[in-house]
N, C-alpha and C positions, 0 to 999 in steps of 0.2 A: 504493500500500500504506500502511495506517495505521501510526502509531507504536505499538509495543507498550507496554503499561503493566506495570510490574514489580511492583506491589503494589496491593491494594485501596485505593480512594480514599474519603475522607470526603465528606459532603454538601457541605461548604464547598469542597473541591477540585473536586468535580464541577460545582458552580455556577460557579466561576471558569473552568473549562474550557469549559463549554457556554453560559454566559450570553451572551457576545458573539455566538455563533452564533445563539441564539434572538433576540437583538436585531435582527440583520440579517434574519432570516426575518420577524419581525414588521413591520419597515419596509416590506417589499414585499407584505404580505398583502392590503392593501386593493386595490392595483393588480392583483394576480393575480386577486382575486375579481371585480373590475370587468371585466377583459379576458379572463377564462378562460385564464389562463396556467398550465399544469401545473407542478407543483413539482419538476421535474427538478433544477434548480440547488440548491434547499434540501436535497433528499435527498442529492445528491452531496456537499455540504458537510458534512452530518451524518455521512455514511459516512466521509469523509476524517478527520473528527474522532474517529471511533471510537464513535459513538452506536449503530450497528447491531451492535456487538460488546460492548456493556456487560455482558451476562450471560455472555459467553464466559469460562471460567476463566482466571486470571492465567497459569497455566503454559502455556496455549495461545496467549497473546498478547493476551487481552482484559483487561477491567477487573475482572471477578469481583465485580460489585456484587451486593448483596442485592436481592430483589424489591422490598422497600420503597424502596430507593434508586432502582431502575429506574423504578418507577411515579411516584415523586416527580419524576424528570426528565421522564417522559412527560407529566405534568400541566403542567410548565413549557413543554414544547414545544407542547402543545395551546393554551396561552395565547398563543403566538406565531402558530400557524396550526393549527387543529384538523383540517385535512385530513390532515396528515402522520402523526400517530399511527395514524389509521385505515388509511392507505395502507401502513404498516409493520406492521400488526397480525399478519398471517400470518407475516411474517418473524420477528417476535419469538417467536411460538409455535413456529416451526420450530427456532429456536436452542434453545428450551427442550427440545424433543423430543430434540435431539442431546446436550444436557447429560445428560438422563436415560438416553439410550442407553448412554453411557459405554463406547463401543467404538472401535476404531481408525478405522473408517469414519466414525462420528459425530464423532470428534475432527478428522478431516480436513475435514469440513464446517464445524466451528466455526472452524478456521484459515482456511477460505475466507471466512467472515464477517469475520474480522479483515482479510483482504485486500480486502474491499469487496463481496463477492457479496451480492446482495439477492434475497430470495425473495418472489414474489407468489402469487396464487391464482387458480384457475379451478375452483371447486367447484360452485356453483349453476348450474342451467340452466333455460330456460323450460319450464314444465309439470311439473317434477319437484321434489318436496319430501322431507319425511321419510317419506312413504308412497310405495312404488313404487321403481322402479329408475331408472338413468340411461340416456338415449339415447346419451350419449358412450360409445364402445366402444373397448376395447383388444383387438386380435386378433393372432394369431401373424403375424410377418413372415417370409416365406420366406427372407429374407436373414439372419435371426437377430433375436432380440428381439421387439419388438411394433410394431404400427402403431396410431396413435391417430387417431380421427375423431369429431368432435362439435362442438357449439356451447355455449358457456358465457356466462352473464351475471353481473353483480355481481362481476366479476373484479378486485376491489379491489387496487390497487397494481401490477398486472401490467405496465402501461406503464413503470413505474420499475424493473422487476425483471430480474435475470439468469437466474433459474430460476423456473419456475411449478409450484406444487403443484396437481395435477389429480386430481379424482375421476372414476373411470370404471367401467364394467362390464366384467368379465373373466369370461366363461363363467358369467354369472348371479350373480357375486359383486362386491360393491363393493370397489374397491381404490383406493389412493392411489399416484400416481407423480410423479416429478419430470421436467420437460421443459425443455430449453434454450429460453429466451425468444426467441432469434433463430434457432431451428432452421427449416429449410425446411418450409413447410406451416403455420406458426404465423402467424395474422393477429390483431393487436390493434387494437381500434377504440375511440376515445374517444366513445362515444355514451350515457354515463350522463346522464340527463335529470332527475335529482332537483332539487328547489328548494334543497337544502342540501348541504353537503359536496361541492361541485361539482367539486373538483379531486382527488378521491381516485382517479381513473382506474378507476371501478367499472363499466366498460362491457363490451362483448362481446369474447370471444376465440374464434376459430374454429381448429379443428385439422383439417387435411386430409392424411391419409396421413403423419402425422408419425412418423418412425422413433424409437423409444424403446429404448435398450439394456435388456437383461433385468435388470441390476443397479440400474436406476432404479425398480424396483417396490418400494414401501414396505411393502406388506402390506394388511391390512384398512383400508378407507377410511371416509370421512365417512358417518355414519348407522348404522354397525355398533353392536350393543349392547355395553354394558359401561361401567363407571365410568371417568372420566378427569378429570384436572385441567383439561384444555383448555377445557371449557365455562365454568367460572368464570374462567379466565385470559382468554379471548377477550372475555367480557363485561366484565371489569375494564378492558380496553383502551378499550372504548367509554365506560365511566364516567370514566376518566381524561380522555378527550376532553371530556366534559361538565363536569368540574371545571375544566379549562383554559378552556373557553368562559366559565364563570361568572367566572373571574378576569379574562379579557380584557374581558368586558362591564362589569365593575366599573371597571376602569382607564379604558376608553373613555368611560364615562358621567361619571366624575369629571372627566376632561379636558374633556368637552363642557360641563359645568356651570361649571367654573372660568372658561372662556373667555366665558361669557355676560354681557352687560351689559344685556340686556332682561329684563323680567319682565312680570307681568300686573297690571292695575289692581286686582284683588282679592287680590293675593298678600300674604303676611305679611311680606315684606321687600323692600327695594329691589333687592337682588341675589339671584339664585337660590341662590347658595352659602350665603347667610345665612338662607334660608327653612327653617324647621323641618320642613316637610312634605317638601321636597326632601332634606334631611339624613336623614330617616327612610328614604327610598327607597335612598339610598346605603348607609345602615347595613344594610338588609336584603339588598342586593346583596352587600355584603362578607361578611355572615354566611352567605349561601348558598354563596359561593365557599369559605369556610373549612370549612363542614360537609361539602361535597362532597369536598373534598380529603382530609379526615381519614377520611371513610367509605371512600374508595378505599385509603388507606394501612392502615386497619384490616384490610381484606380481604387486602391484600398481606402483612401479617404472618402471617395464617393460611396463605397459600400458601407463604410462606417455610419454614414448618415442614413443610408437605406435600411440598416438593421439596428438603428439606435433604440435603446430602451426595451430590448428584447421583443420588438415587434417589427413587422414588415411594413415599410413605408412604400406602398406600391407606386405612388406617383414618382418616385425616384428610380424605379427599375429601368425605364428607357435610358436615363442618363448613365446608369451603371453599365448597362449592356453596350451602349455606344462607346463609353470610355474603355471598356475591356477590348472591344473590337479594334479601336484605334491603337491601343497598346500592343495588341497581337500583331497588327500589320507593321508596327514599328520595331518591336523588340526582336521578332524573328529575323528580319533582315540584318539588324545590327549584329546579333550574336552569331548567326551563320557566317557572315562575312568575317567577323573577328576570329572565329575559331578555324577558319580556312587560312586567313592571312598570317596567322602566327608562324606558319611554316616558312615564311619568307626570311626569318631571322637566321636560318641555318641551312647547311647543305644536307647531304644524305644522312648525316648522323642524327638529325632531328626526327627522322622517321624510324629510329631504332624502336623495335617492338617493346623493349624493356621500359621505355619511358611512357609508352602508350598515350602520347599527347593527342593521338588521333581520337581518343575516346571523347574528348571534349566536343569535337565536331559531330561524331556519331551520336552522342547523347543529345546534343542540341537538335540535330536533324530529326531524331526520333520524336522528341517532344514537339517539334514544330509541325509534324504532320497530324497531330491531334486537331480535329476541327479545321480542316485544310484552309490555309489563308486565302486561297483563290475564291473559295466559297464565301468567306467572311467579307472579303473586299467587294464582291458582287452585292452582298446583302447591304453593306454600307452605301454603295452607290445607288442601289434601288431606293433606299431610305431617303437619301438626299435629293434624288431626281424626282421620285414619284410618291414620296411619303409612305412607302411600304413599311410595315413593322419589321424590326429585327427578329430573327427566329429565336425562340426559347426552346432549348432541347431537353430540359430536365424538369420533372415534377416528382418529388420524392414521396408525396403523400401527405395527407392532412391529419392523420391520426398517429399517435405514438403508442407502440406496443409496450407492454409491461416487461421490465427486466427480470421480474421474479417468475415469469412463466416457464 
């Protein structure tokens, strides 16, 4: 069980509290990437330190931080290991849902987050997208409650989770439910085969006659119509990951250049760190990291207002959605360019597999394909030209299940 925080903390206090944790996570990031070691230990350490309860209100045992503070810490965590914020993405959104629910059941789930419960997801499945229904079915259980059957992919974070948020079909309607991650009939497979973000545990989850209590039904599920804060929120988690990658790429490239004693016969200086062209690359890297971070924080400021006082201010959702879209279209280009250009500071030695500097571009490229930017750019253009509404892709449900079920 984590230690309860008795008052909101400043950024400086949060940095002091989590900085050593991030440092330890960063120390092992390269070896985990090389050997495909999943991030069970880092997530356990973060949970014990209270990271997964940062947004839980103080009166319920959490830190009660603002969204700006939370996303600032998420960027710092991503700079240590960008896999982890993505793995905790749905958990963070679930905590936010329970804050907004502001009900006894929701508060019980928030207290469970303080106690270390982590939520993963099983939403997407092969062959099903925003059009059509889910093959995963929730049917009546003769013994009471429901039975869950189906196969999901992109189950990000589920291997690290205690609870799984699942999207299913119930009598022709999309619903969301919570399932115990270790329930009989749940099979979690680490078969995510992407070239980046390899440790997010974004593989397959299979449900075979999994018994689900009736009070674990959340209500309307993923893909149902209606405006929601979660589209911009979930996108912002990915952008925080990109901002963290840019910072780590900057730091790693600076360290690589400083250690170099070789340069080129046609270089402008005897040492690369004195070469003005190399200095330009470092300057651009640093600027990209700074701009990406502050774009994320600017959107977090808007979301802070939209979610103030534990209630949803629906009139601010279009502003939050547009802010997140603008940030997406800016941050992606910044970070992909920066993580590609870093290789200009060196010759063939900079692509040595032991340094794995390529992981920064691979991880950024992988995060960037979530909610493809070409689709978002078109949606923004349609809004500005024709007054069309921006698309909202997520509705987590209006009812909170009991954690005691």
